[in-house]
N, C-alpha and C positions, 0 to 999 in steps of 0.2 A: 631916810631909813635904810639907805643902801648899806650893806655890810653888816646888818643886824642878823642875829640868829632868832628865828621865830619858832615858837611852840604853840601849836593849835591843839586844844583838847576839847573833844566833844563829850560832855558829861551826859548828854541825852542818849548817845549811841554807845558810849563806852570805848570809843576808838581814839587812840592817840596818833596824831600826825606830827612829825617833827621834820623840819627841813631848813636848809640854809638858803636864804633868799638874798642873792646879790642885787637883783633888780626886781623888787616885789611887784611892780606893775607889769612885768613881763612874765610873772608866774614863778620864776626861780626854779631851783632843782628840788623836787619833792622827795623827802626821805620818810617812808612809812615805817614806824618803829615797832608797833605792836598793839596789844589790846590791854585795857584795864577794865575792871568792872566798876560801874557807877550807877547810881540810882536816879532815874528821872524824877523831877519834881522837887529837888532840893534847891538850896540857895544858889547852886552853881549850874542849874539847868540851862541848856543851850550851849552855843559855841563861845568859848572863852579864848581870848588871845593874849598872849604874854610877849611883850617886846623886851628883849634883853639888850643891854648896852653893847655897842660895837666892841669887838675884841681885836685890836690891831695886832699883827697885820692880817686882818680878815680871818681870824682863827675861829673854828667852831668851839662851842662850849665843851668843857670837859664832861666826860660821862657822869662823874660824881656830881658836878654842878647841875647838870640836866636832871638827874634823879632827884636832887634836893628840891628843885623847882617843882617837879611833878608831885612830890610828896607834900609840899606846902600848899599846892593847889587842890589836892585830892580831898573830896568830901569825907566826912567822918564815917558814913555808912556806905556800903557798896552793894550793888546788885550782883548778879551772877552771870558770867559769860558761859555759854554752852557751845560745845563743838559737836556738830552732827555729821555722820557719814551718810552721804547720798551718792550711790553709785561709786564712781572712782574719785569723788570730790569730798573735800571737807568744807563745811560752812560754819560760820559762827553767828550767834545772835544772843541778845540779852534775854534772860528769862522773864523780865518784866515787859519786854517789847519783842516777842517772837516774830511779829509780822515784818520786822525790819531785819533783813540780812545784812550783817556787817561786813563779812569777808567771804570770799570763795576761792579755794585753791584746788588744783588738780594734783592728786597723789602721783609721785614719780619715784623712780629708783627701785621698783619692785623686781624680783626675779621673774624671768619669762614665764607667763602663764599664771602668775599669782594674782589672786583677787582678795582684797581686804574685806573681812566679814564683821570685824568688831574692833572698837577702840576703847582705851581707858587711860586715865592718868595714874601714874605710879606715885604713891605718897612719899616714898623715900627720896625721890629726886625731882618730883613735880614735873616729870617728863611725860609726854603723850606717846603711847605705844599702840601698835596695831597688829593684829594677827590675821594671817591669810587663811583661806580655806584649807590649805595644805599643812598648816601648823607652823609656818615661819613667823617669827616675831620680829617686828621692826620698831625702831624709834622714829617718830615723825615730827617734823616741824609743823606746828598747826597753822603758821602763817603762809608758808610757801608750799606745803605738801610734800617736801623732800623727805624720802624715807631711807633709813640706813638699817641694814640687816643686823639683828641682834643675835638670834639663835634660829636654828632650824629644828624641825621635829616631824615625827610620823605619828600623828594623832587621829588619823581618819579625817572625816569632814568636820572641821571645827565649827561650833555654833555660837558659843558665848564665852566671854572672858571677864574677869575682874581681879584687881590686885587686892590681896589680903594685907591690910596695913599692919597687922601684928607680926605675921610670919615673913612679910616681904616676899611673898610668892604669888605667882600668877595662877589663878583658878581658871581651868579650861573645861568646858562642857563640849563633848563631841558626839558624833553619831552613835546611835544605840545606847544613849544615856550614859556614855562613858564619862568618867570624872577624873581629872588630872590636876596635879600641882607642878608648876615649872619654875625653876630658878633662872631668872633672866641673866644673861651673860654666859653662863655655863651650859644652859640647856638641859640641866639635870631634871629628869621627869619622874614623878612618882604617881603611880596609878592608885586612885582612891576608890576603886570599885565601881559599882553601877548605881546611878541615882534611882531611888525608889521611895515611895511613900511609906511612912511608918505603919507597922501592922495594926496599930490602934487608931490610925487616922481615918477621917471621914472618907477619904479617897484611896484607901489602902489597896483596892483592887485595880486602880487605874495605872496606866503606864504614863510616866511624866512626859510632857512636851514643853520643856523649858525654853523660853525665848529671851530671857534677860537674866542678868545676875549683877548684884551690887552689894558691897559690904558697907556697914555703918562704921562710924569713927574713922573715916578715911583721911588720916593725917599722920605725919611722922611721930613715932613713939607711942602709938595707941596701945593700950594694955588689953583691951577687949574689943570684940567686934561680932556682929551678927550678919550672916549672909542671907539675902532675900533673892527670890526669883519670881518669874511670872510663868504661869502655865497657859499656853495658848489654846489648848483643847478644852480645858475646864474654865478658862477665864477667871483664874484665881491668883491671889497673892500667896506665895509660899515662903516658909522659913526653913532654913537648913539646920539640922541638929547633928551632934556627934562630931565636933571638930577634933582633930584637924582634917578629918576626911570630908565632913559636911555632905555625906551621901544620903543621909536620912532626911526625908521631907515631911514637913508639917504644914497643913493648910491653915492659913491665917484667916482669910475671908475671900468672898467673891469680889471681883472687880465691878464696881458700880459707878454710875454718874449720878451724883446727888443722893446716893444712898439707896436708890430704888431701881434705876435703869441699868441693866447689865451692860458693861463695857466689853464689847466683842473685839478682842485684839487678834491681829493676824500673826504671821510668823516673822514679819519684819518690824520689830519693835525695839525702840531705844529705851533704856532704863538705867538710871544712875541715882546715887544718893550724895547730896552735899552735906558735909560735916562742918559746921561752923558755929562758934559760940556755945558749944556744949549741946547742940541739937543736931538732929539728922532730918533733912528734908528730901523727900524722894520726888523725882520727876520722871515722866515717861512720854515717849512719842508713839503714836499709832498712825501710820501713814504720815501725813503732814500736820496732824493735830498734836498740840502740846498740852500736857496735863501736869498738875501737881497731885501727888498720891499720898494718902494717909496710910502709914505703915501699920496702924493698929486696926483699921476698919476696912481697908481696901477701897475706900471712897476716893474717886478721882474728880478733880475740879478742872474743867477745861479752861485754859488760859487764852489760847488764840490758835489760829492756823499759822504755821511757820511759813513765812513768806507772804502772809496776808492774802490779798485778793488776786495776786499774780497767778494767771492761769498756768504758768510754768513753775509754780512753787514746788520745792523739792519734797520728796518723800524720804524721811529719815529712817535708816535701818540700824543705827547705833548712836548712842548718846554718851558724851563725856563732859562733865562739868569741871570747869577750870577751878582747881582747888584754892582755898584760902591758906595763906595770904597770897597776893599777886607778886611776891618778890621775884619769882622766876621771870616774869614778864619785864619787870624793871631791870633785871639783870641782862636779859636779852637786848633791851633798849640800850643799856650802857655799852655792851659789846658792839652794837651796831654803830653807835656814835664814835667809838674809838676807831673802828675800822674806817669810817668815813673820814675821820681826822687824819689818819695815816695816809689815806689815798690822796688827800688834798696836799699833803706835805711832799709827796713824790712828784 
């Protein structure tokens, strides 16, 4: 088998490993290409191995050929890969198997003194972005943690962000319930006033304590969207009204487990909505616990502890769901294979 290019795909974990093995028994040189989402329990569950014919003179498969193989092997249905922020690290896990951590990377390339407080995927380019407490916006490689500065801003102590898929703007909540819209790339910032409950809302006299923000229909070309948040003081699910400002808040329901036990959330909460197949599915993290959330009732179903029984399992402070489809990951895979091919030619 010497000289073969091997592709290993773990459908149970959702992790693709691609490498060129000149001497398989010695382990070869491993090339980790990226992540895809897959659903455990299907016909492809477990580790699948694909041996490709030798390509003289010992050439790596082209990126296009490798992508074609991956697409032909991929199951019809996919689970969801989630990216979590834990301290200065990004971790990934499958929403159907949160107990298993797939990857961990340390965030690097930040301005001195910057600390990342929230992450989100931008629908228009499927890129992962992160904002610092000082208001700097970075694009981040979810596999390596490498960050590149996009824009800087003076927004006070930033608390939460999410991309509006219709306007292609970044929604930012900051200290004092300040509410902003930012244009990535240019840094143009629009102040949308102060977040407050509607005068006729059940909690009209309360001051909001929002700890999460997520838009529905988070995909390119979306015509409509709804912004939801979580209130950590009231333990409630909140809907924003009055776009494009979205400053007016409407209480949807209390957060519960099983519909009767109050879900007491803290200030470090991850919240995101997956838009796929015409539906919107919300997920949240509270510490290291992972939940699916009903956006109409506020009822949360606990799925698992992130990291399982590991005593060092991470507490997640922000959550970003890898958007459908996974073409951006296959694109990154192709670029990686091309780079490796060029390196071998030199």
